[in-house]
N, C-alpha and C positions, 0 to 999 in steps of 0.2 A: 862933719864936725872934726876938724883937724886937731882940735885940742883935747879930744877925748881918747884916752888909751882904752882900746877895746880888748877884752879878754877873749881868748880863743874859745870857740864853742866846745871843742873837745876837752879843754881844760875844765870848763864849767861842768860838763857831763861827768868828768872824773871826780870833781868835788861833790857832786850830788851822790855819786856812788859811795864815796868815802863817808858822807854823812849817814847814808842808809846803813852802811856796815858798822858805824860807830854806835848805833843805838842798841843798848843791851837790855834795858828793862824800863818799865813805866812805874809810876806811883800815882795813887789817887787818894784824896783826902775825904774822910767822913768824920764829921764832928771835929775834934782836935787831933785825930790820929791819921797817920799816913800808912797806906798798905801797898805792898809791891805787887806788880802784875807782870807776867811774862809777855813778851812781844809775840803776837800771833803771826804777823806778816810784816815785812818791810820791803818795799819795792820802789823803783824809780819808774813812774808812768811814762808813756810815750810823749806826753806833753812836757816832761822834765820835772814834774811835781814829785816830791818824795812823799810817799804815803806809808804810814805806820799804823797798825791796828793792834789793840790789846783788849782783853776781856776783863771787865769788872764783874767778878763772879759772886758767889755766896759766902766769901770769907767773913763778911760782916752780915749778921742775921738781922731780920726785921726790915721795916720800911726805912730806907735810907735816902739821904740827899748827898750826892758827891759834889763837893765845892771847889775842887782843884785837881788838876792833872799835871804830871811832869814826866819828862823823858830824861834818861840818864845814859851816859856812855859806859864803856867797859872799865873805866878807871873810877867809876862812882861819881863823876862830875855831872852836875845837872846841865843838860843841853838847853832846855827851855821849859816854860810852864804856862798854864792858862787857868784863869778863874772861870769856873763853870757852875751851873746849877742844874743837876740831873737827878731825878728821883727814880727809885727802883722799889717795886713792891716786894714784900717779904717772900723769898723762896719761890717766886713765880716767874721771875725775869732775871736775865743777865743783861749786861750792857756791853755791846761791842763798840768801843770808842775808836774813832778814826782821826788821826792827825795828818793833815796835809800841809806842806809848806814848799815854797819855791826859793830857788837860788838863781838870781839873774842880775845882770848889770844894768845900771840906770845912768842917766845923764840929767843935769838940770834942764828943765824945759825953757823954751825961748821967752816965756812971759816974765821971767825973773821974779816969780812969786815965792820961790823956795820949793816949788813942786818939782817932781821928777818924772821922766818918761823912760820906759824900758827901751833898751837898744835892740 
């Protein structure tokens, strides 16, 4: 593909590390309230996937349903969010939530359908 500008793999690896290091905290939603959670672990896996884990603990008592999760950077800017539906029993469980995401380059596939293929 002569018309595709290809990003260097070392550059993409550096951006993955920057993303991992940018993540400062998570938030989760129960009812109409948001609660902050500390990041337990943030790594770039051998596959290039950025993996972030945080614990939804017993800050909120009772049986709960978590309906949203968010990640934030060190400037308080939201990195991303996801709508979820996770239930937790009162004081008997914690929830270890894992976020995994990839950063990779794509090109439009040859079928011209608007779909993309990874490089």
